[in-house]
Wavefront OBJ file of the C-alpha trace (Angstrom):
o trace
v -26.338 18.017 28.105
v -25.929 18.264 31.858
v -24.738 21.090 33.594
v -22.961 19.970 36.961
v -22.401 23.236 38.622
v -22.542 24.101 42.293
v -22.907 28.087 41.905
v -26.832 28.909 41.811
v -26.204 31.967 40.099
v -24.562 30.279 37.443
v -27.365 27.964 36.841
v -30.058 30.634 36.710
v -28.007 32.121 34.305
v -28.105 29.116 32.030
v -31.661 28.677 32.500
v -32.311 32.442 31.384
v -30.021 31.210 28.006
v -32.463 28.418 27.797
v -35.767 30.359 28.110
v -34.342 33.187 25.954
v -33.333 30.508 23.053
v -36.649 28.016 23.323
v -39.616 27.865 21.023
v -41.767 25.952 22.985
v -41.812 26.037 27.033
v -43.963 24.691 29.305
v -43.606 24.363 33.510
v -44.567 21.392 35.458
v -45.102 22.475 38.964
v -45.927 20.553 42.450
v -46.659 21.345 46.051
v -43.162 22.976 46.602
v -43.985 26.094 44.459
v -47.003 26.792 47.077
v -45.076 26.128 50.069
v -43.970 29.666 50.506
v -47.824 30.276 50.682
v -48.122 27.970 54.049
v -49.856 25.411 52.125
v -48.084 21.761 53.094
v -46.575 19.785 50.546
v -47.786 16.274 50.847
v -44.752 14.969 52.839
v -46.251 17.437 55.925
v -49.852 16.567 55.109
v -49.315 13.029 55.714
v -47.879 13.622 59.186
v -51.048 15.917 59.767
v -53.705 15.760 62.060
v -56.177 16.621 58.924
v -58.583 13.985 58.457
v -59.192 12.487 55.418
v -59.347 15.536 52.927
v -60.197 13.460 49.827
v -63.065 11.695 51.454
v -66.491 13.316 50.835
v -67.838 10.460 53.287
v -66.121 12.282 55.930
v -66.772 15.835 54.466
v -70.822 14.921 54.776
v -70.564 13.078 58.090
v -68.249 16.078 59.898
v -68.596 19.309 57.548
v -67.354 21.535 60.382
v -64.188 19.381 61.154
v -63.424 19.027 57.798
v -63.666 22.571 56.599
v -61.954 23.674 59.917
v -58.825 21.613 58.637
v -59.260 22.480 55.014
v -59.506 26.167 55.682
v -56.386 26.005 57.765
v -54.289 24.161 55.087
v -55.788 25.184 51.898
v -58.293 27.954 52.235
v -56.891 30.406 54.782
v -53.179 30.014 53.002
v -54.936 30.454 49.416
v -56.555 33.718 50.166
v -54.272 35.676 53.150
v -51.045 34.622 51.523
v -52.161 34.563 48.029
v -49.740 33.538 45.030
v -46.175 33.352 45.858
v -43.549 35.145 43.826
v -43.008 31.693 42.048
v -46.767 32.096 40.592
v -46.232 35.376 39.689
v -43.115 34.938 37.738
v -44.668 32.547 35.984
v -47.639 34.563 34.426
v -45.071 37.100 33.760
v -43.239 34.337 31.756
v -46.306 33.706 29.781
v -47.334 37.506 29.503
v -43.907 38.059 27.863
v -44.482 35.031 25.845
v -41.573 33.179 27.117
v -44.015 30.582 28.767
v -46.954 28.508 26.568
v -48.312 27.004 29.733
v -48.085 25.404 33.128
v -49.120 21.950 34.480
v -49.472 21.372 38.125
v -50.752 18.660 40.202
v -51.682 21.303 42.454
v -55.317 21.895 42.969
v -54.706 25.511 44.906
v -55.542 27.697 41.830
v -52.582 29.906 42.574
v -51.657 29.987 39.154
v -54.448 31.354 37.857
v -55.085 33.504 40.659
v -51.705 35.167 39.776
v -52.560 35.419 35.962
v -51.979 32.532 34.243
v -53.960 31.477 31.571
v -52.702 28.481 30.176
v -52.984 25.802 32.877
v -53.713 22.174 32.937
v -54.877 21.065 36.420
v -54.624 17.454 36.238
v -55.571 16.922 39.304
v -58.745 19.204 39.363
v -59.225 22.583 40.977
v -60.759 24.487 43.802
v -62.091 27.119 41.553
v -64.841 24.250 40.928
v -66.874 23.507 43.763
v -70.319 21.423 43.831
v -73.356 21.564 45.750
v -74.006 17.777 46.887
v -78.072 18.676 47.028
v -78.691 20.606 43.643
v -75.370 20.180 41.562
v -74.797 23.841 41.095
v -71.163 24.738 40.650
v -69.390 27.735 42.258
v -66.275 29.210 41.806
v -63.493 29.191 44.630
v -64.765 32.918 46.593
v -67.545 30.218 47.823
v -64.669 28.595 50.127
v -64.754 31.479 52.231
v -67.275 30.879 53.906
v -66.680 28.730 57.266
v -68.787 25.537 55.996
v -69.674 26.536 52.492
v -73.357 26.071 51.641
v -75.160 27.000 48.414
v -76.696 30.141 48.477
v -79.623 28.427 46.377
v -80.452 25.427 48.112
v -78.547 25.480 51.564
v -76.637 22.298 50.282
v -73.227 21.095 51.329
v -70.333 22.495 49.020
v -67.657 20.003 48.029
v -64.384 21.157 46.449
v -63.768 19.420 42.907
v -61.123 17.223 44.504
v -63.044 16.107 47.147
v -66.259 15.183 44.850
v -63.797 13.483 42.359
v -61.743 11.725 44.991
v -58.218 13.459 44.215
v -58.603 11.983 40.337
v -57.250 13.202 37.245
v -59.304 15.356 34.990
v -58.564 13.767 31.799
v -59.376 17.176 29.491
v -56.789 18.330 31.397
v -54.289 15.810 31.263
v -54.942 15.393 27.920
v -53.883 19.026 27.285
v -50.768 18.469 29.233
v -49.721 15.415 27.105
v -50.485 17.475 23.755
v -48.062 20.339 25.214
v -45.610 17.783 25.972
v -45.481 16.329 22.541
v -44.320 20.137 21.185
v -41.859 20.979 24.026
v -38.538 21.503 23.594
v -37.998 23.408 27.007
v -39.482 21.877 30.671
v -38.941 23.789 33.691
v -39.768 21.537 36.756
v -40.683 23.534 39.841
v -41.387 22.087 43.276
v -42.789 18.424 41.650
v -42.136 15.201 43.007
v -42.625 13.172 39.658
v -46.141 12.915 39.757
v -46.534 13.900 36.123
v -43.457 13.223 34.237
v -44.665 12.707 30.606
v -41.662 14.562 28.941
v -40.181 13.228 26.073
v -36.996 12.165 24.938
v -34.570 14.598 24.023
v -36.317 17.310 25.800
v -34.120 19.807 28.016
v -35.427 19.575 31.755
v -34.524 22.218 34.212
v -35.341 21.117 37.589
v -35.808 23.931 40.487
v -35.827 22.263 43.595
v -34.496 22.697 47.393
v -33.804 18.858 47.797
v -33.190 15.627 45.323
v -36.387 14.115 43.652
v -37.168 12.264 41.017
v -36.552 14.628 38.269
v -32.992 14.736 39.069
v -31.899 11.658 36.790
v -33.892 13.062 34.269
v -32.767 16.824 34.407
v -30.167 18.508 32.374
v -29.980 21.507 34.946
v -30.283 21.263 38.278
v -31.163 24.477 40.234
v -31.060 23.748 44.337
v -32.799 26.716 45.470
v -35.892 28.014 46.862
v -38.595 28.735 43.829
v -39.207 31.933 44.661
v -35.549 33.231 44.782
v -34.961 31.073 41.294
v -37.864 32.430 39.354
v -37.388 35.927 40.627
v -33.735 35.984 39.460
v -34.774 34.327 36.598
v -37.206 37.168 35.604
v -34.757 39.900 36.779
v -32.306 38.545 34.113
v -34.315 38.036 31.223
v -35.912 41.677 31.439
l 1 2 3 4 5 6 7 8 9 10 11 12 13 14 15 16 17 18 19 20 21 22 23 24 25 26 27 28 29 30 31 32 33 34 35 36 37 38 39 40 41 42 43 44 45 46 47 48 49 50 51 52 53 54 55 56 57 58 59 60 61 62 63 64 65 66 67 68 69 70 71 72 73 74 75 76 77 78 79 80 81 82 83 84 85 86 87 88 89 90 91 92 93 94 95 96 97 98 99 100 101 102 103 104 105 106 107 108 109 110 111 112 113 114 115 116 117 118 119 120 121 122 123 124 125 126 127 128 129 130 131 132 133 134 135 136 137 138 139 140 141 142 143 144 145 146 147 148 149 150 151 152 153 154 155 156 157 158 159 160 161 162 163 164 165 166 167 168 169 170 171 172 173 174 175 176 177 178 179 180 181 182 183 184 185 186 187 188 189 190 191 192 193 194 195 196 197 198 199 200 201 202 203 204 205 206 207 208 209 210 211 212 213 214 215 216 217 218 219 220 221 222 223 224 225 226 227 228 229 230 231 232 233 234 235 236 237 238
């Protein structure tokens, strides 16, 4: 089925009905869910003067410059702006038993900070950070330092996505695929299709301000800011 309505509120009400009747609902999120926190999407990141934030060699050679950019683009928005309304809405849906899990290509850890428990961070997470000298692992709080260093040995800290060169976390990817094997409703928020392993026959709702790869697959398209759409969804479910 394909709902072709221009009225956003009508479409959100359709989403309310879908969520209320689905047995296994999952969300797929991308950079668009975090832009309201001030974190740039890949389109804006590619056009910025950010240096090579996926290069550990750049980090080791230029730690101050690396972390100046990393703070500006990621760390400061995460800690100063916190999760968006959309992140909190998905956490609330999970708490209510209406959402089974979130699959995200974002590394910002905002889903977990908002309270989501079932998250597959398939491109890894800023909650895992490696000391390049002694190998100790630290959570996201260590990134609050201007140039994070290991409190035990003083070694430079490398965030997990950088440490693995933005590589896929195979365990998280396997978890995501296992979730998609049982899903009957998938809500896509702010994703450009970097993860799209949705099986045929599954109802797909695509929430995005602009056209993207999920439009052709979606049964329902909601052209809206994600915070507005998810907040209205929660209000109408309750």
